[in-house]
C-alpha atoms as one frame of an Amber mdcrd trajectory, in Angstrom:
protein
 -65.697 -81.698 -22.873 -68.670 -81.694 -20.055 -67.954 -78.581 -17.179 -67.383
 -79.608 -13.210 -68.055 -77.570 -10.746 -64.787 -79.000  -7.742 -66.778 -78.958
  -3.600 -64.821 -78.445  -0.893 -66.267 -81.556   1.883 -65.328 -79.031   4.681
 -66.503 -75.938   2.446 -69.996 -75.363   3.465 -70.013 -72.286   0.860 -70.390
 -74.535  -2.206 -73.601 -76.279  -0.926 -75.526 -78.356  -2.461 -74.244 -81.106
  -4.838 -77.529 -83.458  -4.787 -77.524 -86.903  -2.843 -79.189 -88.099  -6.380
 -76.858 -88.275  -8.765 -74.221 -89.266  -6.654 -73.367 -91.795  -9.617 -72.121
 -87.550 -10.621 -69.528 -86.959  -8.883 -65.680 -88.461  -8.169 -63.680 -88.713
  -5.083 -59.273 -87.226  -5.893 -57.219 -88.120  -4.277 -56.811 -85.658  -1.897
 -60.135 -86.841  -1.002 -60.871 -83.272   0.535 -62.151 -82.154  -3.171 -65.222
 -83.430  -5.001 -66.010 -82.818  -8.165 -69.833 -82.548  -9.876 -70.582 -83.101
 -13.399 -72.781 -79.281 -12.717 -74.828 -80.110 -15.625 -75.898 -83.148 -14.663
 -76.956 -81.799 -10.138 -80.441 -80.495  -9.068 -79.269 -79.390  -5.789 -80.920
 -81.439  -2.644 -82.864 -83.732  -5.088 -85.047 -81.440  -5.908 -85.870 -80.476
  -2.269 -86.685 -76.495  -1.634 -83.463 -76.239   0.786 -85.495 -73.642   2.592
 -88.277 -74.746   3.181 -85.620 -77.372   5.759 -85.123 -74.411   8.179 -88.650
 -74.309   8.443 -89.185 -77.828   9.674 -91.114 -79.260   6.790 -88.792 -79.618
   3.530 -91.539 -79.460   0.545 -90.309 -80.013  -3.402 -88.879 -77.589  -5.231
 -91.464 -76.375  -8.550 -89.475 -75.703 -11.397 -91.069 -72.619 -11.666 -88.889
 -71.315  -8.956 -85.890 -72.417  -9.447 -81.785 -70.031  -8.938 -78.457 -71.005
  -9.604 -76.167 -70.822  -7.083 -72.200 -71.744  -7.562 -73.581 -73.595 -11.240
 -75.536 -75.978  -9.172 -79.563 -75.949  -9.420 -81.668 -74.866  -6.791 -85.892
 -75.762  -6.319 -88.384 -73.796  -4.108 -91.770 -74.420  -2.990 -92.697 -70.870
  -3.745 -90.748 -67.412  -4.879 -90.432 -66.546  -1.376 -88.656 -68.624  -0.062
 -86.460 -68.259  -3.774 -86.139 -64.898  -2.819 -85.768 -65.958   0.631 -82.027
 -68.379  -0.015 -81.234 -65.435  -2.739 -80.675 -63.304  -0.094 -78.268 -65.785
   2.256 -77.970 -68.781  -0.087 -74.481 -69.964   2.143 -77.161 -69.560   5.298
 -78.817 -72.094   3.176 -77.003 -74.084   1.423 -75.906 -77.666   2.652 -72.424
 -78.518   3.978 -70.404 -81.458   2.142 -72.516 -80.180  -1.493 -76.035 -82.537
   0.436 -73.925 -85.819   0.718 -73.930 -87.181   4.315 -71.643 -85.996   6.549
 -70.483 -89.336   8.558 -69.076 -90.311   4.988 -67.731 -87.072   4.585 -66.011
 -87.284   8.183 -64.551 -90.342   6.550 -63.889 -88.400   3.485 -65.751 -90.488
   1.889 -68.536 -89.780  -0.943 -71.685 -90.898   0.029 -75.443 -90.513  -1.455
 -78.031 -88.910   1.834 -81.456 -88.912   1.576 -83.752 -85.896   1.262 -85.966
 -86.974   4.036 -83.034 -87.271   7.294 -81.755 -84.722   7.590 -80.836 -81.788
  11.155 -80.579 -78.444  11.175 -77.374 -78.368  13.124 -75.670 -74.982  14.287
 -77.742 -73.198  12.107 -76.672 -75.790   9.002 -77.831 -78.224   7.612 -76.480
 -80.860   7.642 -77.577 -85.005   5.836 -76.747 -88.888   6.354 -77.677 -91.288
   4.837 -80.186 -93.173   7.667 -81.356 -92.392  11.052 -78.021 -93.944  13.134
 -75.560 -92.631  11.034 -78.154 -88.830  11.550 -78.520 -89.675  15.792 -74.215
 -90.087  15.884 -74.014 -86.695  14.208 -76.771 -85.074  16.839 -75.519 -86.446
  19.650 -71.552 -85.255  18.338 -71.393 -82.532  15.790 -68.478 -81.319  15.988
 -66.742 -84.914  15.733 -68.424 -85.204  12.166 -66.940 -82.082  11.365 -70.157
 -80.292  12.211 -68.409 -76.733  13.074 -71.430 -73.443  13.821 -71.563 -71.175
  10.599 -70.026 -68.042  11.053 -71.250 -65.184   9.679 -69.470 -62.402   8.431
């Protein structure tokens, strides 16, 4: 039996199911729950989630990997890995890294790791630039809320 991890699309703390593995995801009848085969998931298509916050997405390196909620993240260097481990919820993308526009309509859609924005200290992805512009123009409409620091 395959291991699964339930990722609630509206809780960013679960972060990063990889868009490259969208086929490993099924949506439940409640449309608020995504089941992810965590054995097949590489967060953010292997990109370094921390590097997005530095304004330049970088491919991660297998030499610098970490697990968060059972999902594998890769980093471009040891410093970014340490930054992530110090505050993984900050660097994990909303909606498991899937398209934020689709998630707001209770759908799961693979996102493009190059089509992203940092909004209110939240990393969000979209499947295309047109949808990303919609989110940037009206983040609340698409469920983007500021990150709460506790």
